[in-house]
N, C-alpha and C positions, 0 to 999 in steps of 0.2 A: 097475449102478452102486451101487444100494442094497445088494446083497449084498456088494460090495467094501468099502463103508463099514462095514457090520456086522462083516465079518471083521477089518478094521483096528481098529476100537473094541475088539473081543474080544481081539486080540493085545495092544494097549496095556494093557488091563485085566489080562490074564494076567501080563504083564511086571511091572506095578506090584505085583500081589499076591505074585509070587515074590520080589520085592525086599523087600517088608515081612515076609515070612515068615523071612528070613535073620536069625538071631539076632546081635545085636551083641556084641562082646567087646573087652575092653581087656587090655593086658599090664601086669602088675605086675612091677616090677624091684626087688629088695632088694639094697642095697648096704651094705657096712661103711662107716660114717661117718668112720672114722679114715683109711682108705686107699683107698676106692673099689672094693675087691674085691667080686665077687658073693657074696652069702650063699646058698650052695646047700643044698638040702634043708631049707630054713627054712619053717615054717608061718606064713602070714599070715592074719589074721582080717579080714574085711570086713563091715560092716553097711551096707546100702543104705537108710540113713536119716540123720537128723541126730544120732543118738546111738548108743551101743554098748548095745543092749538086745536080749535074747533071744539065740538061737543065731545065730552069725555064719556066713557062707559062708567055709569054710576051704579054702585052696589051698596046695600045697607047691611051692616053686621047684625048678627043675632045676639042672643043673651050672652053667649060666650066670647063675643068680640070678633067672630070670624064670619066670612062669607066665601062661598065658592064662586069663582069667576070663570065663565067659559071663555077660553083664549081665541081670539081671531085666528083663522088659519094661517096667516102670514105674519103673525106676531113674533118679533125677535127681541125688541126692547120695549120698555115702558117707563113712564114717570107717573108719580102719584102724589095725591094731595088729599087732605081731610077737609071737610067743609065746616066752617064755624068753629074751628079748633086752632090751637097753636101747634106749629110744626116743631118737633124736637130734633131734627137732624143737624140744625146749625144754631141752636140757641134762640131761634125765633127773634132775630135782631129787628127792631121796629123799622118799618118802611122797606124792608127788603124781602123779596120772594125767594123761596128755595125749591120751588117745584121743579124747575128745569135743571138744577145744579147737580142732581144725581139721577143717572139714567141706569135702569137695572136691566140686566139680561134675563130674558124669559128662561133660557136654558139653565142658567145658574139656579134659578128658583126651582125649576123642576127637578134638577139633578141633585143639588145639595141643600136648597133652601137659602134664603137671604134674610138677615136681620139688619134693618136700617140703624144707623147712628142714633144715639139717645144723649142729647145734651141737656135734658130736662131733669134728670135725677139719676139714681143709681140702679134703676130697673134694668134687668137684662133678660134675655131669652136665648135658649139654645136654637141652633138652626134645625129645621125639620125639612127634609125633602118634600118639594111641592108646596111650600108655604113661604109667603112673603110677610115678614112681621114688621110693623111700622109703628113707631112711638109718636104719640101726640098728647096734648093735654087740653083741658078746658082753658078758655081764655080768662084772663083776669078782667075785672070790671073796667079798669082803665084802658086795656087793649080793646075791649068792645066800644068804648066811647070814641076811640080814635078811628073807627071804621067809617 
């Protein structure tokens, strides 16, 4: 009986250890804020803190505009930015950065999903658990010239 109990406790401990060892990930979906089309082959920068500081984790979306991102073990919050595109969260006011203006909770993304604001158009998206949806758009010629 004692051997059976020890075996059972060992199996439970092993199962819990295996579950804890599995790295969590989230899906990042980049959409064109004007029309909702996927932004394929687009680089997204993620900082797993409340500010964009230091080197970001960079990931490139596939043909469907998504990329799976392995979460750092201690990740609680993150900020995000697209490279070479306009940010649709705040209308992309010239000369102003919005990277640090919105901090996202990793737990909210994993539990319910998060869809960022879109001030570039009427495109919308439903929340999907485990997915962070971010609206961007290609820059206009005059925006590129100001860089």
